[in-house]
PyMOL CGO cylinders between C-alpha atoms (Angstrom):
from pymol import cmd
from pymol.cgo import CYLINDER

trace = [
    CYLINDER, 57.96, 9.94, 54.91, 55.87, 13.09, 54.78, 0.3, 1, 1, 1, 1, 1, 1,
    CYLINDER, 55.87, 13.09, 54.78, 57.99, 16.24, 55.03, 0.3, 1, 1, 1, 1, 1, 1,
    CYLINDER, 57.99, 16.24, 55.03, 55.28, 18.34, 56.66, 0.3, 1, 1, 1, 1, 1, 1,
    CYLINDER, 55.28, 18.34, 56.66, 54.57, 15.80, 59.39, 0.3, 1, 1, 1, 1, 1, 1,
    CYLINDER, 54.57, 15.80, 59.39, 58.29, 15.50, 60.09, 0.3, 1, 1, 1, 1, 1, 1,
    CYLINDER, 58.29, 15.50, 60.09, 58.66, 19.29, 60.21, 0.3, 1, 1, 1, 1, 1, 1,
    CYLINDER, 58.66, 19.29, 60.21, 55.99, 19.57, 62.89, 0.3, 1, 1, 1, 1, 1, 1,
    CYLINDER, 55.99, 19.57, 62.89, 57.27, 16.62, 64.96, 0.3, 1, 1, 1, 1, 1, 1,
    CYLINDER, 57.27, 16.62, 64.96, 57.25, 17.65, 68.63, 0.3, 1, 1, 1, 1, 1, 1,
    CYLINDER, 57.25, 17.65, 68.63, 59.45, 16.82, 71.60, 0.3, 1, 1, 1, 1, 1, 1,
    CYLINDER, 59.45, 16.82, 71.60, 57.36, 13.73, 72.35, 0.3, 1, 1, 1, 1, 1, 1,
    CYLINDER, 57.36, 13.73, 72.35, 58.31, 12.06, 69.07, 0.3, 1, 1, 1, 1, 1, 1,
    CYLINDER, 58.31, 12.06, 69.07, 61.96, 13.02, 68.70, 0.3, 1, 1, 1, 1, 1, 1,
    CYLINDER, 61.96, 13.02, 68.70, 63.97, 10.06, 67.48, 0.3, 1, 1, 1, 1, 1, 1,
    CYLINDER, 63.97, 10.06, 67.48, 60.87, 8.04, 66.63, 0.3, 1, 1, 1, 1, 1, 1,
    CYLINDER, 60.87, 8.04, 66.63, 59.93, 6.82, 63.19, 0.3, 1, 1, 1, 1, 1, 1,
    CYLINDER, 59.93, 6.82, 63.19, 56.32, 7.76, 62.49, 0.3, 1, 1, 1, 1, 1, 1,
    CYLINDER, 56.32, 7.76, 62.49, 53.95, 5.10, 61.09, 0.3, 1, 1, 1, 1, 1, 1,
    CYLINDER, 53.95, 5.10, 61.09, 52.61, 5.06, 57.56, 0.3, 1, 1, 1, 1, 1, 1,
    CYLINDER, 52.61, 5.06, 57.56, 49.26, 6.82, 57.11, 0.3, 1, 1, 1, 1, 1, 1,
    CYLINDER, 49.26, 6.82, 57.11, 46.45, 4.56, 55.96, 0.3, 1, 1, 1, 1, 1, 1,
    CYLINDER, 46.45, 4.56, 55.96, 42.82, 5.41, 55.28, 0.3, 1, 1, 1, 1, 1, 1,
    CYLINDER, 42.82, 5.41, 55.28, 39.79, 4.32, 53.32, 0.3, 1, 1, 1, 1, 1, 1,
    CYLINDER, 39.79, 4.32, 53.32, 38.98, 7.03, 50.74, 0.3, 1, 1, 1, 1, 1, 1,
    CYLINDER, 38.98, 7.03, 50.74, 35.35, 5.91, 50.65, 0.3, 1, 1, 1, 1, 1, 1,
    CYLINDER, 35.35, 5.91, 50.65, 35.16, 6.65, 54.37, 0.3, 1, 1, 1, 1, 1, 1,
    CYLINDER, 35.16, 6.65, 54.37, 37.08, 9.95, 54.30, 0.3, 1, 1, 1, 1, 1, 1,
    CYLINDER, 37.08, 9.95, 54.30, 35.45, 13.39, 54.40, 0.3, 1, 1, 1, 1, 1, 1,
    CYLINDER, 35.45, 13.39, 54.40, 36.75, 16.91, 53.89, 0.3, 1, 1, 1, 1, 1, 1,
    CYLINDER, 36.75, 16.91, 53.89, 35.84, 19.53, 56.51, 0.3, 1, 1, 1, 1, 1, 1,
    CYLINDER, 35.84, 19.53, 56.51, 36.21, 23.26, 55.80, 0.3, 1, 1, 1, 1, 1, 1,
    CYLINDER, 36.21, 23.26, 55.80, 36.02, 25.35, 58.98, 0.3, 1, 1, 1, 1, 1, 1,
    CYLINDER, 36.02, 25.35, 58.98, 34.92, 29.02, 59.18, 0.3, 1, 1, 1, 1, 1, 1,
    CYLINDER, 34.92, 29.02, 59.18, 36.12, 30.19, 55.77, 0.3, 1, 1, 1, 1, 1, 1,
    CYLINDER, 36.12, 30.19, 55.77, 33.40, 32.83, 55.89, 0.3, 1, 1, 1, 1, 1, 1,
    CYLINDER, 33.40, 32.83, 55.89, 32.99, 36.31, 54.43, 0.3, 1, 1, 1, 1, 1, 1,
    CYLINDER, 32.99, 36.31, 54.43, 33.23, 37.85, 57.89, 0.3, 1, 1, 1, 1, 1, 1,
    CYLINDER, 33.23, 37.85, 57.89, 36.76, 36.60, 58.47, 0.3, 1, 1, 1, 1, 1, 1,
    CYLINDER, 36.76, 36.60, 58.47, 38.26, 36.25, 54.99, 0.3, 1, 1, 1, 1, 1, 1,
    CYLINDER, 38.26, 36.25, 54.99, 37.27, 39.28, 52.92, 0.3, 1, 1, 1, 1, 1, 1,
    CYLINDER, 37.27, 39.28, 52.92, 39.55, 42.34, 53.08, 0.3, 1, 1, 1, 1, 1, 1,
    CYLINDER, 39.55, 42.34, 53.08, 36.81, 44.91, 52.50, 0.3, 1, 1, 1, 1, 1, 1,
    CYLINDER, 36.81, 44.91, 52.50, 34.08, 43.49, 54.71, 0.3, 1, 1, 1, 1, 1, 1,
    CYLINDER, 34.08, 43.49, 54.71, 33.29, 42.30, 58.22, 0.3, 1, 1, 1, 1, 1, 1,
    CYLINDER, 33.29, 42.30, 58.22, 36.20, 41.95, 60.60, 0.3, 1, 1, 1, 1, 1, 1,
    CYLINDER, 36.20, 41.95, 60.60, 38.63, 43.67, 58.25, 0.3, 1, 1, 1, 1, 1, 1,
    CYLINDER, 38.63, 43.67, 58.25, 36.61, 46.89, 58.40, 0.3, 1, 1, 1, 1, 1, 1,
    CYLINDER, 36.61, 46.89, 58.40, 36.58, 46.74, 62.18, 0.3, 1, 1, 1, 1, 1, 1,
    CYLINDER, 36.58, 46.74, 62.18, 40.34, 46.23, 62.28, 0.3, 1, 1, 1, 1, 1, 1,
    CYLINDER, 40.34, 46.23, 62.28, 40.85, 49.22, 60.00, 0.3, 1, 1, 1, 1, 1, 1,
    CYLINDER, 40.85, 49.22, 60.00, 38.63, 51.37, 62.21, 0.3, 1, 1, 1, 1, 1, 1,
    CYLINDER, 38.63, 51.37, 62.21, 40.58, 50.25, 65.28, 0.3, 1, 1, 1, 1, 1, 1,
    CYLINDER, 40.58, 50.25, 65.28, 43.90, 51.08, 63.59, 0.3, 1, 1, 1, 1, 1, 1,
    CYLINDER, 43.90, 51.08, 63.59, 45.26, 47.52, 63.80, 0.3, 1, 1, 1, 1, 1, 1,
    CYLINDER, 45.26, 47.52, 63.80, 44.73, 46.44, 60.19, 0.3, 1, 1, 1, 1, 1, 1,
    CYLINDER, 44.73, 46.44, 60.19, 48.45, 46.37, 59.34, 0.3, 1, 1, 1, 1, 1, 1,
    CYLINDER, 48.45, 46.37, 59.34, 49.04, 43.58, 61.85, 0.3, 1, 1, 1, 1, 1, 1,
    CYLINDER, 49.04, 43.58, 61.85, 46.41, 41.46, 60.08, 0.3, 1, 1, 1, 1, 1, 1,
    CYLINDER, 46.41, 41.46, 60.08, 47.76, 41.88, 56.55, 0.3, 1, 1, 1, 1, 1, 1,
    CYLINDER, 47.76, 41.88, 56.55, 50.10, 38.81, 56.81, 0.3, 1, 1, 1, 1, 1, 1,
    CYLINDER, 50.10, 38.81, 56.81, 47.10, 36.68, 57.82, 0.3, 1, 1, 1, 1, 1, 1,
    CYLINDER, 47.10, 36.68, 57.82, 45.11, 37.85, 54.81, 0.3, 1, 1, 1, 1, 1, 1,
    CYLINDER, 45.11, 37.85, 54.81, 48.11, 37.47, 52.52, 0.3, 1, 1, 1, 1, 1, 1,
    CYLINDER, 48.11, 37.47, 52.52, 48.45, 33.85, 53.64, 0.3, 1, 1, 1, 1, 1, 1,
    CYLINDER, 48.45, 33.85, 53.64, 44.74, 33.28, 53.02, 0.3, 1, 1, 1, 1, 1, 1,
    CYLINDER, 44.74, 33.28, 53.02, 44.80, 34.81, 49.54, 0.3, 1, 1, 1, 1, 1, 1,
    CYLINDER, 44.80, 34.81, 49.54, 48.15, 33.44, 48.40, 0.3, 1, 1, 1, 1, 1, 1,
    CYLINDER, 48.15, 33.44, 48.40, 48.20, 29.99, 49.97, 0.3, 1, 1, 1, 1, 1, 1,
    CYLINDER, 48.20, 29.99, 49.97, 45.21, 28.82, 51.98, 0.3, 1, 1, 1, 1, 1, 1,
    CYLINDER, 45.21, 28.82, 51.98, 42.38, 29.59, 49.55, 0.3, 1, 1, 1, 1, 1, 1,
    CYLINDER, 42.38, 29.59, 49.55, 44.17, 28.28, 46.40, 0.3, 1, 1, 1, 1, 1, 1,
    CYLINDER, 44.17, 28.28, 46.40, 45.23, 25.06, 48.16, 0.3, 1, 1, 1, 1, 1, 1,
    CYLINDER, 45.23, 25.06, 48.16, 41.81, 24.52, 49.69, 0.3, 1, 1, 1, 1, 1, 1,
    CYLINDER, 41.81, 24.52, 49.69, 40.21, 24.99, 46.26, 0.3, 1, 1, 1, 1, 1, 1,
    CYLINDER, 40.21, 24.99, 46.26, 42.54, 22.29, 44.88, 0.3, 1, 1, 1, 1, 1, 1,
    CYLINDER, 42.54, 22.29, 44.88, 41.68, 19.95, 47.74, 0.3, 1, 1, 1, 1, 1, 1,
    CYLINDER, 41.68, 19.95, 47.74, 37.97, 20.66, 47.42, 0.3, 1, 1, 1, 1, 1, 1,
    CYLINDER, 37.97, 20.66, 47.42, 38.06, 20.02, 43.67, 0.3, 1, 1, 1, 1, 1, 1,
    CYLINDER, 38.06, 20.02, 43.67, 39.93, 16.76, 44.31, 0.3, 1, 1, 1, 1, 1, 1,
    CYLINDER, 39.93, 16.76, 44.31, 37.30, 15.55, 46.79, 0.3, 1, 1, 1, 1, 1, 1,
    CYLINDER, 37.30, 15.55, 46.79, 34.47, 16.47, 44.44, 0.3, 1, 1, 1, 1, 1, 1,
    CYLINDER, 34.47, 16.47, 44.44, 36.09, 14.77, 41.45, 0.3, 1, 1, 1, 1, 1, 1,
    CYLINDER, 36.09, 14.77, 41.45, 36.71, 11.69, 43.56, 0.3, 1, 1, 1, 1, 1, 1,
    CYLINDER, 36.71, 11.69, 43.56, 33.09, 11.72, 44.77, 0.3, 1, 1, 1, 1, 1, 1,
    CYLINDER, 33.09, 11.72, 44.77, 34.23, 11.89, 48.39, 0.3, 1, 1, 1, 1, 1, 1,
    CYLINDER, 34.23, 11.89, 48.39, 32.08, 13.66, 51.02, 0.3, 1, 1, 1, 1, 1, 1,
    CYLINDER, 32.08, 13.66, 51.02, 32.53, 17.41, 51.53, 0.3, 1, 1, 1, 1, 1, 1,
    CYLINDER, 32.53, 17.41, 51.53, 31.39, 19.02, 54.78, 0.3, 1, 1, 1, 1, 1, 1,
    CYLINDER, 31.39, 19.02, 54.78, 31.48, 22.51, 56.27, 0.3, 1, 1, 1, 1, 1, 1,
    CYLINDER, 31.48, 22.51, 56.27, 31.41, 23.97, 59.75, 0.3, 1, 1, 1, 1, 1, 1,
    CYLINDER, 31.41, 23.97, 59.75, 30.59, 27.65, 60.13, 0.3, 1, 1, 1, 1, 1, 1,
    CYLINDER, 30.59, 27.65, 60.13, 29.91, 30.12, 62.91, 0.3, 1, 1, 1, 1, 1, 1,
    CYLINDER, 29.91, 30.12, 62.91, 26.23, 31.05, 62.60, 0.3, 1, 1, 1, 1, 1, 1,
    CYLINDER, 26.23, 31.05, 62.60, 23.52, 31.70, 65.16, 0.3, 1, 1, 1, 1, 1, 1,
    CYLINDER, 23.52, 31.70, 65.16, 19.78, 31.21, 64.62, 0.3, 1, 1, 1, 1, 1, 1,
    CYLINDER, 19.78, 31.21, 64.62, 18.48, 34.05, 66.77, 0.3, 1, 1, 1, 1, 1, 1,
    CYLINDER, 18.48, 34.05, 66.77, 18.95, 37.63, 65.58, 0.3, 1, 1, 1, 1, 1, 1,
    CYLINDER, 18.95, 37.63, 65.58, 20.06, 38.77, 69.04, 0.3, 1, 1, 1, 1, 1, 1,
    CYLINDER, 20.06, 38.77, 69.04, 22.57, 35.91, 69.24, 0.3, 1, 1, 1, 1, 1, 1,
    CYLINDER, 22.57, 35.91, 69.24, 21.24, 34.54, 72.51, 0.3, 1, 1, 1, 1, 1, 1,
    CYLINDER, 21.24, 34.54, 72.51, 21.76, 31.00, 71.22, 0.3, 1, 1, 1, 1, 1, 1,
    CYLINDER, 21.76, 31.00, 71.22, 25.52, 31.56, 71.12, 0.3, 1, 1, 1, 1, 1, 1,
    CYLINDER, 25.52, 31.56, 71.12, 27.83, 29.91, 73.62, 0.3, 1, 1, 1, 1, 1, 1,
    CYLINDER, 27.83, 29.91, 73.62, 29.17, 32.09, 76.46, 0.3, 1, 1, 1, 1, 1, 1,
    CYLINDER, 29.17, 32.09, 76.46, 32.57, 32.10, 74.74, 0.3, 1, 1, 1, 1, 1, 1,
    CYLINDER, 32.57, 32.10, 74.74, 31.11, 33.75, 71.64, 0.3, 1, 1, 1, 1, 1, 1,
    CYLINDER, 31.11, 33.75, 71.64, 29.21, 36.25, 73.76, 0.3, 1, 1, 1, 1, 1, 1,
    CYLINDER, 29.21, 36.25, 73.76, 32.36, 37.57, 75.42, 0.3, 1, 1, 1, 1, 1, 1,
    CYLINDER, 32.36, 37.57, 75.42, 33.82, 40.93, 74.51, 0.3, 1, 1, 1, 1, 1, 1,
    CYLINDER, 33.82, 40.93, 74.51, 36.94, 41.02, 72.38, 0.3, 1, 1, 1, 1, 1, 1,
    CYLINDER, 36.94, 41.02, 72.38, 38.42, 38.81, 69.68, 0.3, 1, 1, 1, 1, 1, 1,
    CYLINDER, 38.42, 38.81, 69.68, 36.13, 35.82, 70.17, 0.3, 1, 1, 1, 1, 1, 1,
    CYLINDER, 36.13, 35.82, 70.17, 32.93, 37.83, 70.58, 0.3, 1, 1, 1, 1, 1, 1,
    CYLINDER, 32.93, 37.83, 70.58, 30.96, 37.59, 67.33, 0.3, 1, 1, 1, 1, 1, 1,
    CYLINDER, 30.96, 37.59, 67.33, 27.37, 37.65, 66.15, 0.3, 1, 1, 1, 1, 1, 1,
    CYLINDER, 27.37, 37.65, 66.15, 26.78, 36.15, 62.71, 0.3, 1, 1, 1, 1, 1, 1,
    CYLINDER, 26.78, 36.15, 62.71, 23.17, 35.38, 61.90, 0.3, 1, 1, 1, 1, 1, 1,
    CYLINDER, 23.17, 35.38, 61.90, 22.71, 32.26, 59.81, 0.3, 1, 1, 1, 1, 1, 1,
    CYLINDER, 22.71, 32.26, 59.81, 21.10, 34.22, 56.95, 0.3, 1, 1, 1, 1, 1, 1,
    CYLINDER, 21.10, 34.22, 56.95, 23.61, 37.09, 56.87, 0.3, 1, 1, 1, 1, 1, 1,
    CYLINDER, 23.61, 37.09, 56.87, 26.25, 37.67, 54.20, 0.3, 1, 1, 1, 1, 1, 1,
    CYLINDER, 26.25, 37.67, 54.20, 28.81, 37.63, 57.02, 0.3, 1, 1, 1, 1, 1, 1,
    CYLINDER, 28.81, 37.63, 57.02, 28.05, 33.99, 57.83, 0.3, 1, 1, 1, 1, 1, 1,
    CYLINDER, 28.05, 33.99, 57.83, 28.30, 32.64, 54.29, 0.3, 1, 1, 1, 1, 1, 1,
    CYLINDER, 28.30, 32.64, 54.29, 31.33, 30.73, 53.05, 0.3, 1, 1, 1, 1, 1, 1,
    CYLINDER, 31.33, 30.73, 53.05, 33.47, 32.69, 50.59, 0.3, 1, 1, 1, 1, 1, 1,
    CYLINDER, 33.47, 32.69, 50.59, 32.50, 32.28, 46.95, 0.3, 1, 1, 1, 1, 1, 1,
    CYLINDER, 32.50, 32.28, 46.95, 35.58, 30.22, 46.04, 0.3, 1, 1, 1, 1, 1, 1,
    CYLINDER, 35.58, 30.22, 46.04, 34.65, 27.59, 48.63, 0.3, 1, 1, 1, 1, 1, 1,
    CYLINDER, 34.65, 27.59, 48.63, 30.86, 27.83, 48.58, 0.3, 1, 1, 1, 1, 1, 1,
    CYLINDER, 30.86, 27.83, 48.58, 29.06, 24.57, 49.34, 0.3, 1, 1, 1, 1, 1, 1,
    CYLINDER, 29.06, 24.57, 49.34, 27.14, 22.80, 46.62, 0.3, 1, 1, 1, 1, 1, 1,
    CYLINDER, 27.14, 22.80, 46.62, 23.95, 20.81, 46.74, 0.3, 1, 1, 1, 1, 1, 1,
    CYLINDER, 23.95, 20.81, 46.74, 24.35, 17.55, 48.66, 0.3, 1, 1, 1, 1, 1, 1,
    CYLINDER, 24.35, 17.55, 48.66, 27.24, 18.85, 50.81, 0.3, 1, 1, 1, 1, 1, 1,
    CYLINDER, 27.24, 18.85, 50.81, 26.78, 19.00, 54.58, 0.3, 1, 1, 1, 1, 1, 1,
    CYLINDER, 26.78, 19.00, 54.58, 26.85, 22.43, 56.27, 0.3, 1, 1, 1, 1, 1, 1,
    CYLINDER, 26.85, 22.43, 56.27, 26.81, 22.50, 60.08, 0.3, 1, 1, 1, 1, 1, 1,
    CYLINDER, 26.81, 22.50, 60.08, 26.05, 25.77, 61.89, 0.3, 1, 1, 1, 1, 1, 1,
    CYLINDER, 26.05, 25.77, 61.89, 27.81, 26.22, 65.20, 0.3, 1, 1, 1, 1, 1, 1,
    CYLINDER, 27.81, 26.22, 65.20, 27.55, 28.72, 68.04, 0.3, 1, 1, 1, 1, 1, 1,
    CYLINDER, 27.55, 28.72, 68.04, 30.70, 27.26, 69.57, 0.3, 1, 1, 1, 1, 1, 1,
    CYLINDER, 30.70, 27.26, 69.57, 34.32, 27.21, 68.43, 0.3, 1, 1, 1, 1, 1, 1,
    CYLINDER, 34.32, 27.21, 68.43, 34.50, 23.47, 67.80, 0.3, 1, 1, 1, 1, 1, 1,
    CYLINDER, 34.50, 23.47, 67.80, 32.46, 21.96, 64.99, 0.3, 1, 1, 1, 1, 1, 1,
    CYLINDER, 32.46, 21.96, 64.99, 32.04, 18.86, 67.17, 0.3, 1, 1, 1, 1, 1, 1,
    CYLINDER, 32.04, 18.86, 67.17, 30.62, 20.61, 70.23, 0.3, 1, 1, 1, 1, 1, 1,
    CYLINDER, 30.62, 20.61, 70.23, 26.99, 21.61, 70.33, 0.3, 1, 1, 1, 1, 1, 1,
    CYLINDER, 26.99, 21.61, 70.33, 26.22, 20.27, 66.83, 0.3, 1, 1, 1, 1, 1, 1,
    CYLINDER, 26.22, 20.27, 66.83, 25.20, 16.92, 65.37, 0.3, 1, 1, 1, 1, 1, 1,
    CYLINDER, 25.20, 16.92, 65.37, 28.34, 16.77, 63.21, 0.3, 1, 1, 1, 1, 1, 1,
    CYLINDER, 28.34, 16.77, 63.21, 29.81, 13.68, 64.89, 0.3, 1, 1, 1, 1, 1, 1,
    CYLINDER, 29.81, 13.68, 64.89, 26.49, 11.88, 64.58, 0.3, 1, 1, 1, 1, 1, 1,
    CYLINDER, 26.49, 11.88, 64.58, 26.26, 12.78, 60.89, 0.3, 1, 1, 1, 1, 1, 1,
    CYLINDER, 26.26, 12.78, 60.89, 29.77, 11.40, 60.29, 0.3, 1, 1, 1, 1, 1, 1,
    CYLINDER, 29.77, 11.40, 60.29, 28.83, 8.11, 61.92, 0.3, 1, 1, 1, 1, 1, 1,
    CYLINDER, 28.83, 8.11, 61.92, 25.62, 7.84, 59.92, 0.3, 1, 1, 1, 1, 1, 1,
    CYLINDER, 25.62, 7.84, 59.92, 27.69, 8.47, 56.77, 0.3, 1, 1, 1, 1, 1, 1,
    CYLINDER, 27.69, 8.47, 56.77, 30.21, 5.78, 57.73, 0.3, 1, 1, 1, 1, 1, 1,
    CYLINDER, 30.21, 5.78, 57.73, 33.12, 8.23, 57.92, 0.3, 1, 1, 1, 1, 1, 1,
    CYLINDER, 33.12, 8.23, 57.92, 36.35, 7.15, 59.63, 0.3, 1, 1, 1, 1, 1, 1,
    CYLINDER, 36.35, 7.15, 59.63, 38.83, 9.88, 58.61, 0.3, 1, 1, 1, 1, 1, 1,
    CYLINDER, 38.83, 9.88, 58.61, 38.30, 13.65, 58.45, 0.3, 1, 1, 1, 1, 1, 1,
    CYLINDER, 38.30, 13.65, 58.45, 40.58, 16.02, 56.55, 0.3, 1, 1, 1, 1, 1, 1,
    CYLINDER, 40.58, 16.02, 56.55, 40.39, 19.37, 58.36, 0.3, 1, 1, 1, 1, 1, 1,
    CYLINDER, 40.39, 19.37, 58.36, 41.09, 22.79, 56.84, 0.3, 1, 1, 1, 1, 1, 1,
    CYLINDER, 41.09, 22.79, 56.84, 40.17, 26.37, 57.74, 0.3, 1, 1, 1, 1, 1, 1,
    CYLINDER, 40.17, 26.37, 57.74, 40.64, 29.13, 60.28, 0.3, 1, 1, 1, 1, 1, 1,
    CYLINDER, 40.64, 29.13, 60.28, 41.92, 29.88, 62.75, 0.3, 1, 1, 1, 1, 1, 1,
    CYLINDER, 41.92, 29.88, 62.75, 44.45, 27.13, 63.39, 0.3, 1, 1, 1, 1, 1, 1,
    CYLINDER, 44.45, 27.13, 63.39, 44.84, 27.65, 67.12, 0.3, 1, 1, 1, 1, 1, 1,
    CYLINDER, 44.84, 27.65, 67.12, 41.15, 28.06, 67.95, 0.3, 1, 1, 1, 1, 1, 1,
    CYLINDER, 41.15, 28.06, 67.95, 38.25, 26.65, 65.90, 0.3, 1, 1, 1, 1, 1, 1,
    CYLINDER, 38.25, 26.65, 65.90, 40.45, 24.32, 63.85, 0.3, 1, 1, 1, 1, 1, 1,
    CYLINDER, 40.45, 24.32, 63.85, 42.34, 23.02, 66.88, 0.3, 1, 1, 1, 1, 1, 1,
    CYLINDER, 42.34, 23.02, 66.88, 39.26, 22.48, 69.03, 0.3, 1, 1, 1, 1, 1, 1,
    CYLINDER, 39.26, 22.48, 69.03, 37.61, 20.63, 66.14, 0.3, 1, 1, 1, 1, 1, 1,
    CYLINDER, 37.61, 20.63, 66.14, 40.64, 18.40, 65.54, 0.3, 1, 1, 1, 1, 1, 1,
    CYLINDER, 40.64, 18.40, 65.54, 40.77, 17.46, 69.21, 0.3, 1, 1, 1, 1, 1, 1,
    CYLINDER, 40.77, 17.46, 69.21, 37.04, 16.78, 69.32, 0.3, 1, 1, 1, 1, 1, 1,
    CYLINDER, 37.04, 16.78, 69.32, 37.23, 14.50, 66.32, 0.3, 1, 1, 1, 1, 1, 1,
    CYLINDER, 37.23, 14.50, 66.32, 40.26, 12.65, 67.66, 0.3, 1, 1, 1, 1, 1, 1,
    CYLINDER, 40.26, 12.65, 67.66, 38.76, 12.17, 71.12, 0.3, 1, 1, 1, 1, 1, 1,
    CYLINDER, 38.76, 12.17, 71.12, 35.64, 10.74, 69.52, 0.3, 1, 1, 1, 1, 1, 1,
    CYLINDER, 35.64, 10.74, 69.52, 37.60, 8.10, 67.64, 0.3, 1, 1, 1, 1, 1, 1,
    CYLINDER, 37.60, 8.10, 67.64, 38.06, 9.59, 64.18, 0.3, 1, 1, 1, 1, 1, 1,
    CYLINDER, 38.06, 9.59, 64.18, 41.36, 9.67, 62.32, 0.3, 1, 1, 1, 1, 1, 1,
    CYLINDER, 41.36, 9.67, 62.32, 42.26, 13.25, 61.46, 0.3, 1, 1, 1, 1, 1, 1,
    CYLINDER, 42.26, 13.25, 61.46, 44.50, 14.93, 58.91, 0.3, 1, 1, 1, 1, 1, 1,
    CYLINDER, 44.50, 14.93, 58.91, 45.06, 18.65, 59.46, 0.3, 1, 1, 1, 1, 1, 1,
    CYLINDER, 45.06, 18.65, 59.46, 46.20, 20.34, 56.26, 0.3, 1, 1, 1, 1, 1, 1,
    CYLINDER, 46.20, 20.34, 56.26, 48.93, 22.84, 57.14, 0.3, 1, 1, 1, 1, 1, 1,
    CYLINDER, 48.93, 22.84, 57.14, 48.81, 24.97, 54.00, 0.3, 1, 1, 1, 1, 1, 1,
    CYLINDER, 48.81, 24.97, 54.00, 45.01, 25.08, 54.09, 0.3, 1, 1, 1, 1, 1, 1,
    CYLINDER, 45.01, 25.08, 54.09, 44.96, 26.65, 57.56, 0.3, 1, 1, 1, 1, 1, 1,
    CYLINDER, 44.96, 26.65, 57.56, 45.94, 30.03, 59.03, 0.3, 1, 1, 1, 1, 1, 1,
    CYLINDER, 45.94, 30.03, 59.03, 46.14, 31.73, 62.42, 0.3, 1, 1, 1, 1, 1, 1,
    CYLINDER, 46.14, 31.73, 62.42, 46.51, 35.36, 63.42, 0.3, 1, 1, 1, 1, 1, 1,
    CYLINDER, 46.51, 35.36, 63.42, 50.27, 34.85, 63.40, 0.3, 1, 1, 1, 1, 1, 1,
    CYLINDER, 50.27, 34.85, 63.40, 52.62, 32.19, 62.09, 0.3, 1, 1, 1, 1, 1, 1,
    CYLINDER, 52.62, 32.19, 62.09, 53.94, 31.73, 65.62, 0.3, 1, 1, 1, 1, 1, 1,
    CYLINDER, 53.94, 31.73, 65.62, 50.48, 30.63, 66.80, 0.3, 1, 1, 1, 1, 1, 1,
    CYLINDER, 50.48, 30.63, 66.80, 49.88, 28.55, 63.67, 0.3, 1, 1, 1, 1, 1, 1,
    CYLINDER, 49.88, 28.55, 63.67, 53.16, 26.65, 63.94, 0.3, 1, 1, 1, 1, 1, 1,
    CYLINDER, 53.16, 26.65, 63.94, 52.93, 26.14, 67.70, 0.3, 1, 1, 1, 1, 1, 1,
    CYLINDER, 52.93, 26.14, 67.70, 49.41, 24.69, 67.55, 0.3, 1, 1, 1, 1, 1, 1,
    CYLINDER, 49.41, 24.69, 67.55, 50.23, 22.31, 64.72, 0.3, 1, 1, 1, 1, 1, 1,
    CYLINDER, 50.23, 22.31, 64.72, 53.32, 21.10, 66.53, 0.3, 1, 1, 1, 1, 1, 1,
    CYLINDER, 53.32, 21.10, 66.53, 51.26, 20.42, 69.64, 0.3, 1, 1, 1, 1, 1, 1,
    CYLINDER, 51.26, 20.42, 69.64, 48.54, 18.50, 67.77, 0.3, 1, 1, 1, 1, 1, 1,
    CYLINDER, 48.54, 18.50, 67.77, 50.70, 16.61, 65.28, 0.3, 1, 1, 1, 1, 1, 1,
    CYLINDER, 50.70, 16.61, 65.28, 50.70, 12.80, 65.64, 0.3, 1, 1, 1, 1, 1, 1,
    CYLINDER, 50.70, 12.80, 65.64, 48.85, 12.96, 68.99, 0.3, 1, 1, 1, 1, 1, 1,
    CYLINDER, 48.85, 12.96, 68.99, 45.55, 14.26, 67.63, 0.3, 1, 1, 1, 1, 1, 1,
    CYLINDER, 45.55, 14.26, 67.63, 46.13, 14.34, 63.88, 0.3, 1, 1, 1, 1, 1, 1,
    CYLINDER, 46.13, 14.34, 63.88, 48.66, 13.94, 61.11, 0.3, 1, 1, 1, 1, 1, 1,
    CYLINDER, 48.66, 13.94, 61.11, 49.80, 17.35, 59.87, 0.3, 1, 1, 1, 1, 1, 1,
    CYLINDER, 49.80, 17.35, 59.87, 50.25, 17.22, 56.10, 0.3, 1, 1, 1, 1, 1, 1,
    CYLINDER, 50.25, 17.22, 56.10, 50.28, 19.60, 53.16, 0.3, 1, 1, 1, 1, 1, 1,
    CYLINDER, 50.28, 19.60, 53.16, 47.46, 19.64, 50.62, 0.3, 1, 1, 1, 1, 1, 1,
    CYLINDER, 47.46, 19.64, 50.62, 49.67, 17.83, 48.11, 0.3, 1, 1, 1, 1, 1, 1,
    CYLINDER, 49.67, 17.83, 48.11, 50.65, 15.17, 50.67, 0.3, 1, 1, 1, 1, 1, 1,
    CYLINDER, 50.65, 15.17, 50.67, 47.01, 14.69, 51.66, 0.3, 1, 1, 1, 1, 1, 1,
    CYLINDER, 47.01, 14.69, 51.66, 45.99, 14.02, 48.08, 0.3, 1, 1, 1, 1, 1, 1,
    CYLINDER, 45.99, 14.02, 48.08, 48.98, 11.70, 47.69, 0.3, 1, 1, 1, 1, 1, 1,
    CYLINDER, 48.98, 11.70, 47.69, 47.89, 9.65, 50.73, 0.3, 1, 1, 1, 1, 1, 1,
    CYLINDER, 47.89, 9.65, 50.73, 44.35, 9.37, 49.41, 0.3, 1, 1, 1, 1, 1, 1,
    CYLINDER, 44.35, 9.37, 49.41, 45.49, 8.35, 45.92, 0.3, 1, 1, 1, 1, 1, 1,
    CYLINDER, 45.49, 8.35, 45.92, 47.85, 5.77, 47.38, 0.3, 1, 1, 1, 1, 1, 1,
    CYLINDER, 47.85, 5.77, 47.38, 44.95, 4.17, 49.27, 0.3, 1, 1, 1, 1, 1, 1,
    CYLINDER, 44.95, 4.17, 49.27, 42.47, 4.18, 46.37, 0.3, 1, 1, 1, 1, 1, 1,
]
cmd.load_cgo(trace, "trace")
């Protein structure tokens, strides 16, 4: 029994015993979603805009969760995958045209989801702690989902991947749309609860409860590594 999966069990699975999680470590990849300078740093990008707008205080819990929980746990998971010689992949918001005309209509809208991050900008890069290394796949997306409008699914098939371990931000948007896309395309998915964050814990918890078991297994970083070790 995995405590995290049980904690996020929804109405649909009340009273049901959930099946054991099995996977092939050689066919399992890590995916880190949108852990970019623009969204994560406290003195750069979005944070500066929030401070100028006078709404920074409401975002401090999000950044505290990133700094205190999400980044340290994702580093542990990333190190584990690298030591185990398992594939590491990244999905990041990054457009190719300087005016952002290659972005999806969703990312061209005004407000929270409207963003323009050129592929070569500091804003678009993954944070230093989670920076990709040589021979790790980085997919640039102008959509929310890593699976929509990219060749990510095709790359996974070419690599022989069956299970994807998903981490990143934000839980209820880019992470959730990616999890659903992977699941609908036939991949097994683990969403790592303490390696994800949303604007509020209410949104984070609600989205994970909706997705759990149906689209993915919601586990902690420690539980995820335990599952992989058990299947080695």
